[in-house]
C-alpha positions in Angstrom: -40.1 -80.5 -22.3 -41.0 -76.8 -22.9 -39.7 -73.6 -21.3 -42.2 -72.6 -19.1 -42.5 -76.5 -17.7 -38.2 -76.6 -17.0 -38.7 -73.5 -15.1 -42.0 -75.0 -13.2 -39.7 -78.2 -12.1 -37.7 -77.0 -9.3 -40.0 -75.0 -8.5 -42.5 -78.1 -8.0 -39.2 -80.4 -6.5 -38.4 -77.6 -3.5 -42.3 -77.5 -2.7 -42.8 -81.7 -2.6 -39.1 -81.5 -0.3 -40.4 -78.5 1.7 -43.9 -80.7 2.5 -41.9 -83.8 3.3 -39.9 -82.0 5.5 -42.8 -80.1 7.6 -44.5 -83.2 8.0 -41.1 -84.7 9.7 -40.3 -82.1 12.0 -43.9 -82.1 12.8 -43.6 -84.8 14.9 -43.3 -84.7 18.6 -40.3 -85.4 20.4 -42.2 -87.7 22.8 -43.7 -90.0 20.1 -39.9 -90.3 18.6 -39.2 -91.0 22.1 -40.7 -94.1 21.7 -38.6 -95.8 18.9 -36.0 -98.3 18.7 -32.3 -96.8 17.7 -33.0 -99.1 14.7 -36.1 -96.5 14.1 -33.9 -93.8 15.4 -31.5 -94.6 12.4 -33.7 -95.4 9.8 -35.4 -91.9 10.5 -31.6 -90.5 10.1 -31.0 -92.0 6.7 -34.3 -90.4 5.4 -33.1 -87.2 7.1 -30.0 -87.2 5.2 -31.3 -88.9 2.1 -34.2 -85.6 2.0 -30.8 -82.9 3.1 -29.0 -84.9 -0.1 -31.7 -84.5 -2.3 -31.5 -80.6 -0.7 -28.0 -80.7 -1.8 -28.9 -81.5 -5.6 -31.3 -78.7 -5.7 -29.3 -76.2 -4.1 -26.5 -77.2 -6.9 -29.3 -77.2 -9.8 -30.6 -73.4 -9.1 -27.3 -72.9 -8.6 -26.5 -73.7 -11.7 -29.3 -72.5 -13.4 -28.4 -68.9 -11.8 -25.2 -69.0 -13.4 -26.5 -69.4 -16.4 -28.9 -67.0 -15.7 -25.8 -64.3 -15.1 -23.8 -65.3 -18.5 -27.3 -64.8 -20.2 -27.1 -61.3 -19.4 -23.7 -60.9 -19.4 -23.6 -61.3 -22.9 -27.4 -59.3 -23.4 -25.3 -56.8 -21.7 -22.5 -56.6 -24.3 -24.8 -56.3 -26.7 -26.9 -53.5 -25.3 -23.4 -51.8 -24.4 -22.8 -52.4 -28.5 -25.7 -51.1 -29.6 -25.6 -48.3 -27.5 -22.1 -47.6 -28.9 -24.3 -47.7 -32.5 -27.0 -44.8 -31.0 -24.3 -42.6 -30.3 -22.8 -42.4 -33.6 -26.5 -42.6 -35.2 -26.9 -39.7 -33.0 -24.1 -38.0 -34.5 -25.4 -39.0 -37.9 -28.2 -37.4 -37.1 -26.8 -34.3 -36.1 -24.9 -33.9 -38.4 -27.6 -34.6 -40.7 -29.6 -31.7 -38.8 -26.6 -29.2 -39.8 -26.7 -30.3 -43.2 -30.5 -29.5 -43.8 -30.0 -26.2 -42.3 -27.2 -25.5 -44.5 -29.7 -27.1 -47.2 -33.0 -24.8 -46.2 -30.0 -21.9 -46.4 -29.2 -22.7 -49.7 -33.0 -23.5 -50.9 -34.0 -19.8 -49.0 -31.2 -18.4 -50.9 -32.4 -20.0 -54.3 -35.6 -18.5 -53.3 -34.7 -14.8 -53.3 -32.6 -15.7 -56.8 -35.6 -17.4 -58.2 -38.0 -14.0 -57.2 -35.4 -11.9 -58.4 -35.2 -13.9 -61.8 -38.8 -13.4 -62.0 -38.9 -10.1 -61.5 -36.5 -9.9 -64.4 -38.3 -12.2 -66.6 -41.5 -9.5 -66.1 -39.4 -6.8 -66.8 -38.1 -8.6 -70.0 -41.3 -9.1 -70.9 -42.7 -5.7 -70.5 -40.2 -4.3 -72.2 -40.5 -7.5 -75.1 -44.3 -6.8 -75.3 -43.5 -2.9 -76.4 -41.1 -3.9 -78.9 -44.1 -6.3 -80.0 -46.6 -3.3 -80.2 -44.4 -1.4 -81.6 -43.7 -3.8 -84.7 -47.9 -4.0 -84.3 -48.1 -0.6 -85.4 -45.9 0.3 -87.6 -44.7 -3.0 -89.1 -41.2 -3.2 -89.9 -39.8 -1.0 -92.8 -37.6 -1.0 -95.6 -34.3 1.0 -96.2 -36.4 2.7 -98.7 -39.0 3.6 -96.7 -36.7 5.3 -94.6 -34.7 6.7 -96.9 -37.9 8.7 -99.0 -39.3 9.4 -95.3 -36.7 11.4 -93.9 -36.4 14.9 -94.2 -32.7 14.8 -95.3 -30.0 12.3 -95.5 -28.5 13.0 -91.6 -32.2 11.8 -90.6 -32.1 9.1 -92.6 -28.9 8.1 -90.9 -30.8 8.6 -87.8 -33.9 6.5 -88.6 -31.5 3.9 -90.2 -29.4 3.6 -86.5 -32.7 3.6 -84.8 -34.4 0.9 -86.3 -31.3 -1.7 -86.1 -30.9 -1.0 -82.4 -34.6 -2.1 -81.9 -33.8 -5.3 -84.4 -30.7 -5.8 -82.4 -32.7 -5.0 -78.4 -35.7 -7.2 -80.1 -33.2 -9.9 -80.4 -31.3 -9.6 -77.3 -35.1 -9.5 -74.9 -35.7 -13.1 -77.0 -32.1 -14.2 -75.4 -32.8 -13.3 -71.8 -36.0 -14.1 -71.5 -35.1 -18.0 -73.2 -31.6 -17.1 -70.4 -33.3 -16.6 -67.6 -36.1 -19.0 -67.7 -33.9 -21.4 -67.9 -32.1 -20.2 -64.7 -35.6 -20.3 -62.8 -36.5 -24.0 -64.0 -32.7 -24.3 -63.0 -33.1 -23.1 -59.6 -36.5 -25.1 -59.0 -34.7 -27.9 -59.9 -31.8 -27.4 -57.2 -34.4 -26.6 -54.9 -36.4 -30.1 -55.6 -33.3 -32.1 -55.0 -32.3 -30.6 -51.9 -35.6 -30.9 -50.7 -35.3 -34.7 -51.7 -31.7 -35.2 -50.5 -32.8 -33.8 -46.9 -36.0 -36.0 -46.6 -34.5 -39.2 -47.5 -32.1 -38.9 -45.1 -34.1 -37.7 -42.2 -36.4 -40.8 -43.3 -33.3 -43.4 -42.9 -32.1 -42.0 -39.9 -35.5 -41.9 -38.4 -36.1 -46.0 -39.4 -32.7 -46.5 -38.2 -33.5 -45.1 -34.6 -36.9 -46.8 -34.0 -34.8 -50.3 -35.1 -32.4 -49.5 -32.5 -34.9 -47.9 -29.9 -37.1 -51.4 -30.2 -33.8 -53.4 -29.8 -32.8 -51.8 -27.0 -36.6 -52.0 -25.6 -36.1 -55.3 -25.8 -32.6 -56.3 -24.7 -33.9 -54.3 -21.3 -36.6 -56.5 -20.9 -35.2 -59.4 -21.5 -32.4 -57.9 -19.0 -35.3 -57.5 -16.2 -37.1 -60.8 -16.8 -33.7 -62.5 -16.0 -33.0 -60.1 -12.7 -37.0 -61.4 -11.8 -35.9 -64.6 -12.5 -32.4 -64.4 -10.6 -34.5 -63.0 -7.3 -36.9 -65.6 -7.7 -34.3 -68.4 -7.5 -31.8 -66.8 -4.9 -35.2 -67.0 -2.9 -35.3 -70.3 -3.7 -31.8 -71.3 -2.3 -32.7 -69.2 0.5 -35.4 -71.1 1.2 -33.8 -74.3 0.5 -31.5 -73.2 3.1 -33.3 -72.3 5.6 -35.2 -75.8 5.3 -31.4 -77.5 5.3 -31.0 -76.2 8.8 -34.0 -77.8 10.1 -32.6 -81.2 8.6 -29.8 -80.4 10.7 -31.5 -79.8 13.8 -33.8 -82.8 13.1 -30.4 -84.9 13.0 -28.9 -83.4 16.1 -32.1 -84.2 18.1 -31.7 -87.5 16.6 -27.9 -87.8 17.7 -28.9 -87.1 21.1 -32.1 -89.4 20.9 -30.0 -92.3 19.9 -27.3 -90.8 22.3 -29.6 -91.2 25.3 -30.2 -95.1 24.0 -26.9 -95.6 23.7 -23.9 -94.7 25.0 -20.3 -95.3 22.7 -17.4 -96.3 24.7 -14.0 -95.8 23.1 -11.9 -98.9 23.2 -8.8 -97.1 23.8 -8.2 -93.3 25.6 -10.1 -90.5 24.4 -9.8 -90.3 20.1 -7.2 -92.5 18.5 -4.5 -91.4 15.3 -6.5 -91.9 12.0 -4.0 -93.7 10.4 -1.8 -97.1 11.3 1.7 -96.8 13.1 3.3 -98.2 10.2 2.7 -95.7 7.8 2.4 -92.7 9.9 6.3 -91.8 10.0 6.5 -90.4 6.5 3.1 -88.8 7.0 3.0 -84.5 7.4 0.5 -82.1 7.9 0.4 -79.6 5.3 -3.0 -77.4 6.2 -4.4 -76.5 10.1 -7.8 -75.0 11.4 -7.4 -72.1 9.9 -8.0 -69.2 8.0 -6.7 -69.5 4.5 -7.3 -68.7 0.7 -9.0 -72.0 -0.9 -6.5 -73.5 -3.7 -9.2 -74.5 -5.5 -11.5 -72.0 -5.4 -8.6 -69.7 -4.4 -11.3 -67.2 -2.1 -10.5 -67.3 1.6 -12.5 -69.3 3.9 -11.8 -71.1 6.9 -10.0 -74.3 6.8 -12.8 -76.6 9.0 -10.0 -79.4 9.6 -6.4 -80.7 9.3 -5.5 -82.4 6.0 -2.7 -84.9 6.1 -1.2 -86.2 2.6 -1.0 -89.7 2.7 -0.1 -92.2 -0.6 -3.3 -93.0 -2.6 -5.4 -96.1 -1.2 -3.6 -95.5 2.2 -6.2 -97.1 4.8 -8.1 -94.3 7.4 -9.1 -95.6 10.8 -12.2 -94.4 13.0 -11.0 -92.2 15.9 -13.6 -94.0 18.1 -16.8 -96.0 17.9 -19.5 -94.9 16.6 -22.6 -95.1 14.0 -21.7 -94.2 10.8 -24.8 -91.4 9.9 -23.9 -90.3 6.6 -21.6 -92.4 3.8 -21.6 -90.4 0.8 -20.1 -88.3 -2.4 -20.0 -84.5 -3.4 -18.5 -83.6 -6.3 -18.4 -79.7 -5.7 -17.3 -80.3 -2.4 -15.7 -83.1 -0.5 -16.0 -85.6 -2.8 -16.2 -89.1 -0.6 -16.7 -88.5 2.7 -17.4 -90.6 5.9 -19.3 -88.8 8.8 -19.5 -90.7 12.5 -21.6 -90.4 15.4 -19.1 -90.5 18.5 -22.1 -89.7 20.8 -22.5 -86.7 23.2 -23.0 -84.5 19.9 -19.8 -84.9 18.5 -19.5 -86.2 15.2 -16.3 -86.8 12.9 -15.7 -86.8 9.3 -13.2 -88.2 6.6 -13.0 -86.8 3.5 -11.8 -86.6 0.1 -11.6 -90.7 0.3 -10.9 -92.7 -2.9 -12.7 -95.2 -2.0 -15.9 -96.1 1.1 -15.6 -99.0 3.1 -18.8 -98.9 5.4 -22.6 -97.4 4.7 -24.7 -95.5 6.4 -25.8 -96.7 9.4 -23.2 -99.1 10.2 -21.6 -99.5 13.3 -17.6 -98.8 13.8 -15.1 -99.6 16.1 -11.9 -97.1 17.3 -9.3 -98.2 14.6 -11.4 -100.0 12.4 -10.6 -99.0 8.7 -13.0 -97.0 7.2 -12.1 -95.7 3.7 -9.1 -95.2 1.8 -7.1 -92.3 1.2 -7.8 -90.1 -2.2 -8.1 -86.9 -3.8 -11.7 -86.7 -4.8 -14.1 -83.7 -4.3 -12.5 -79.9 -4.8 -8.5 -81.1 -3.7 -5.3 -80.6 -5.1 -3.1 -84.2 -4.1 -3.9 -87.6 -2.4 -5.1 -86.3 1.6 -7.2 -86.7 4.7 -9.3 -84.0 5.4 -10.5 -84.5 9.4 -13.1 -82.6 10.9 -14.8 -82.6 14.6 -18.4 -81.3 14.4 -20.4 -81.0 17.2 -23.9 -79.2 17.1 -23.1 -77.5 14.0 -20.1 -76.1 15.1 -16.3 -77.1 14.0 -13.7 -78.0 16.5 -10.0 -78.2 16.1 -9.2 -81.9 15.7 -5.7 -81.1 16.6 -7.4 -79.7 19.9 -8.7 -83.8 20.3 -6.3 -85.9 18.4 -3.1 -87.4 20.1 -1.1 -84.5 20.9 2.3 -86.9 20.2 1.2 -88.2 16.9 0.6 -84.2 15.6 3.7 -83.2 16.9 5.9 -86.3 15.4 4.0 -85.5 11.7 4.1 -81.1 12.3 7.2 -81.0 10.4 6.6 -77.3 8.9 6.6 -76.1 12.3 2.5 -74.9 11.4 0.6 -73.2 14.3 -1.8 -75.9 15.2 -3.5 -73.9 17.9 -4.5 -70.8 16.3 -8.0 -71.4 15.9 -10.8 -73.9 18.5 -13.8 -73.3 16.9 -15.9 -72.0 14.3 -19.6 -72.1 14.0 -20.5 -71.2 10.4 
């Protein structure tokens, strides 16, 4: 399956589920009222199945968001590392610019020195030209010619010295011209080397900066896509939650409808105890209906029931007659759980069971064994989590269960009546 299709599949499934809900919830009340209890129960089962499908979709979407956030975290780490490298590169560029300024200063100094050398060479060439003109005009006189042309011996010595000076100066001029020419070539070569170094370094830094800028833009684009995807997924989650609320309303309507057609009369006086008398003496209450830190998620939240630890496999009894409206499993929450509707809008839930002994739609009697104690779902040990629910509001079980049994097992002296109810 390609990536585009995998992204579209959740949206298609959501659209299909929404269509089903719209069709069901659009049915008028008077039509539903003409149905039998069995038909109402079947409709209730269908809604519960759809709600379960929604929960699976929500888990899938949440997993998608979590994966997206992990990818976002990886990209942000890479971007942070890249920004550090860019900072170092900018520092190198700044250092190179300073070095280039020094090179330019050196080149300008060399240019000035080169101008001076070229002027010096021009002067030397002029002098050398004069010497050459002298030789061309007079030639190189021998000692005898100088002697015979002298007026006196003193004049001879003077002329001989002048000839020697000219010959020596001629050699000096040639040496100066050679040295100056070499100095000029050295200065030009040095300027070319400085320019080549500056150009190569600038080009290298420019290439590196362009590569960094390109990768930064790519990372920003990926992060933007992830953000858009997360927003869309979150929007899908909100839509699913809204439809889940509509399902709950439909379930409530069906529960009231069933209640109007058949009442459930408890076989005893009010709600009974969820355990047999022979195991109650060893039980205790570990967590009442109150705000607490969830021991699994370590987050503050309301504990929407009472926890009663018991040995693995201990039988759990229905606290009142009713109809099982849900018998299922939630890996991320209550594990194996059973919900029984007792009429008048009230339902009880029995969670974290090791085994469920009744199916959705079954009619149960008060004190009938419906499940066994376990530690499935988000649980830290074998126990029963029992909750009382009416019209989407959670009520404190301590206000419904037999007070004498609660007092008997409240060995830790917990405050069992700190909160009466909670509506999410």
